[in-house]
N, C-alpha and C positions, 0 to 999 in steps of 0.2 A: 339652340334645333334640339330636338328628341333624334332617333334614330330612325323613327318612323316618316318626318319629316324631313331628313336629309334626304334617306331610300324617295318619296315624294315629291323634292321639289327637283333632286340630277337626273329622275323619268323622263316629270316635266319636261328640262329644259331640254331634251337629250332627242323628244318625239317633235318639241317646243323647233327649235333648231333645227331640223337634220331630218326630219318626215315626211312626206309627199303622201303623195293620194292616190294612191298605188300599192306600189310596193315595196314601204318602210312604214308601216303608218300603229309601230306598236313600239316603249317604248318600255324593259325595264331595269331596274337599279339595284345589284346586290350589295349588300355591304358586308363585310370580312371579320377575320376576328383578329386582326389589325385595326382597328377601324375603319376602311377603305372604304370609296363608294367605286364599283365599277358598273357600267355603263351598258349595253346593249341593243340595235335595233334589228326589230325583223327584218326578213327575205322573201316576201312574201314570193311562190310562182307554183303554178301549177301541178308539179309534178309532186309538192311541197318541203316549199322551204322554207328553215327552219327559224323556229317563234325566239320570242326577243329575248323569253326567262334564257332560253338554250346559249345564245348571243350570249348572252351577261355573262352567265356558268362559265362561257370558255373564259370568257377575254378576262375574266375576274383568276382562274387556276390562271391562264397567261402571266398572269403581272403576280404571279407568289402564290395565290388565296389558298389553302387547303380546306379552309372550315368556316364557311361565310355562316352568316346571321343569318337573315331579312335578305325577301326579295321582296318586289313589284314591279306590279308592272300595268303604262296606263298607258289606251287609247290613245289616237289623234281625233279633230275633230270634235274635242266635246266628251267624245264619253269616259274619260277620266280613270278609276279603276279599273282592272281587271281581270279575275277569278281568270288564271291557268286551268290551260285545256285538256283534256282527258291521258295527249301523249302526256303533255307538262308535267302535270301528275307520279303519271308514272313512274315516268324519268326525274325524276325529283326523290323520291319515294327511297328507289331505287339505288340513287348515289348519292346522296344527304340527306338521310334526313331526321337531322338536328336542323333544319332549317326552319326556319317561323316563314313564312306568307299572311302575306296584309290581302285579303282580302272586300270590297266590300260588299256589309247588311242592311237591313229597316235598320238599325240602330245605329252606321255611321261603316267607318272603315274597323276591321279586330284582327291579329296577328292569328295565326293560329299553328302549330306544329304539321310535318307531311302528312303522319298518318290521318291525326283528322279528317285531309285530304279525303283519302282513300286507303277510307277503315278494310275495301276488303280486294285494294292490291291484289296483281301476283306480284311474291313475293322471292326476286332473284337472285340474290342473293345466297338465299335460303337451298331452291332449287340448285346452281348451282355449284358451294361444295359452303357450306356454314361456318364460323368459324365465333366464336365469343372469343375478343381482348379485354388482357388486361395489363393495367398497369405491370415493371419487369422487380417491382418487389411485392405482388400479388405469390410470385411463385412457391414461397419457400411456405406457405402454408395451405394454399391449396392442394401441391402436392405433400401434404402429412396429413389433408385429410378437414385441417380444420376451418374450413373458410368454403361453404360449397354455398354461398346468397349474394347475389350481386344488383348491381340498381342500375337499369337504362333508363335513358330518353334520350326521344326522337332514334329508337329500334325498336323494329317489328320481333323478336326473335319466334322460336319458335317447337315448341316442346320436339325432342326428339335426343340420334345424331346428331352431336358438332366437335370442331380443333376448336381448339382450347391456346390458342400462340398470345402468347407473352414478350410483349413485345423489348428485346436483350441488343438490338442492332441485330443478332444477328438469332435470330428469329424461338424459341424456344417452342416446341408443340408436344402437345399430349391428345390423346383423343377423351372423350367424353361422351360426355350427356346429359339435353336437355332436359331435367325432372314435372320442373312445372313452369306456369308463366302464372304471374298478377298484376292487372293494370291498378293501378291508383291512379290521386294524387301525393305529393311531393310531404303536404300534412300530412297525410292521412300516414304518415308508416308510424306503425311505431316502436317501443322499447325494443321489445323483441325483434324485430325486423334489423334493427340498425343493431344490437347490437352480438347480434348473425352474422354483420359484416363486415363489426369490425369499428362500430360509433361508439360510440360513451353511451349517445342516448341520442330518441326520436329529437330533441335540438341539435345535438352536431346534422346528420345528413344534412340536411341545407350548405349552411355552408363546407362539408365539404364532398358533398358531389356538384358543387363549383371553380374545386380544383379541373373537372375533363367536362362542364355545362359552363362555362361565366355567366349566361347569358339566366341561368335559372332559377323559376323563382316559384315560393311555396303553391302557386294555386299549381303549374307545369304540370301533367302526370308522368310517370312514369314507367317503366314495369321492372320489378320483381321477379327475378328469374333462379330460379333452385336449379339444381346443375352436380351431376357424379362425375370424375373419374372412371374409362374404364378400359 
């Protein structure tokens, strides 16, 4: 079974076996970075009970998932796949920007990155304490000025002040500034951009980025971020 088929089957089974006609009417399934599936049901209440997507994400976190990759919600009584509501879209954008979401379209089911669901959403992270995080091996080249570009998927960095964070166990930070961002598809990255980010050429970008984004494809969107230290 494909990943899409697996999450659909899990969500459909959950809503069929545990749903009812009032309180629990939607089930969601999440596929995590360890290839495990976690499910959750909504809890409808007039005060604003949680949606199935939120419950499923919390269940995944409880089981140790830190980087969920795919999520789908299915309604009861033949409603099939449901697109997330506005609140869920904002939560996904704020906390799980790298997850892909299954939505229904006139052409069938498609999976889309969270930023595509809420292109003009409020960016909570950038308002609180914007960070640009790096693997520890990049600290020397950022520090000496030879690395001034990074490629990101599922993130929405904005130009302006930022804290550069290097994950070294005890994190190393330095002040910086994002000078520009350019959105494009992975396959559109040029050789020059690739070399600026430390790759041999454009063909090396996709396999290199998959170290951080395992499910990344050539048709997926990324953001090329140029930055400086301050």
